[in-house]
C-alpha positions, 0 to 999 in steps of 0.5 A: 588874162591867162584864163578866159571863160565865156558863157560856158555851158556843160553837163552830163548826158542831157542834164545841164549843170553849168548855165553860162559861166563867165570867169577870168584869172590872171597868171599868179592869181588865186581865186577861191570858188565857193558855193553850196553843194550841187551848184556846179563847182566840181563840174566847172573844174572838170569841164575846164580840164576836158573831162565833161563835154562842153555844150557851148561857150569858150575856154581860152588859156593864153588865147588858145581855145580849149573848149571841147578839147581832150584832157591831154590837149588841155594838159599840154596847154599848161593846165593841171588838175588835183581832183577831189578824193586824191585819185592816186594809183594804189599799186604805184609807189610815190616815186613811180607817180612822180616819174610818170608826172615828169615824163614829157612835162613842160619845161619849168622850175618844178623838179622831183627834188624840189617837191621833196624839199617842200614835202619832206614827209613825201620824200620819206615815203617815196618807195611806199605804194600810194595805197599805203599812204595816209589821206594827207600823204595821198593829197600831198602826192596828188598836188606834187603830181600836178605841179611836176608837169610845170603847169601855168594853171592848177585846178584844185577840187576840195584839197582839204577834204578829210585832212587834219589841220596840219596837212591843210596848212601844208596844202596852203603852203603849196598853193602860196608857193605856186602863186609866188612862181606865177601859177594861176590857181582855181581853188574849189573849197569848203574850208573857208579858212583855207580859201581865205588864207590863200585866195586873192579873190572869192567867187560864189556859184549859184545854179551853175553860174558865178553870181558874186566875185570880190577881193577876199578882204571885202568878202570877209567884211560882208558876213551878210552876203556870205550868209545869203549865198553860203548859209554860213556866218 
């Protein structure tokens, strides 16, 4: 397994959010992580990236222990984050964002020209400041910034949030392209259509733990479980 998480406990200040998460993810696989608000999905993403301190447990990427390591160390191990809310720098242009992402990157197939081929609208806006982009364009920039590091694992936190359906389709296309290139993807998402479209498996979190995980097709055939765990039909 490319990613192996064992008994992971983390949280903020003296508050525990993750209560013993166990998770495995193979190279080239996409796992859709679902759950009600406040169950720890984003905290898991941020903990894996080194942005939330680990209380106990293990995070291994290709056998290397990363629990408690700094975000830059995690990034150098091949992990990239697309955070919720985009978090691009308003005063930098698209070109400047991508130049920074390319600096010191791991060797691999992703290049600026390749990203622009996949996202022609971003190419058209390459000299615009990120603060002048639409929400959808900023999301494309956030994804492009992540893949240009040539990661082996991408953590996506609510990438469809606030986006028009056409832009969500582009996000889905990027995830599919990453998966085809052998990149593992952990997708936290409220949009079930997106999660179902791109995920090999679906996992559900409750109270800081993963309580259910099955192939996507099986999850879709079991509306009773979806209703019980997510409150949706």
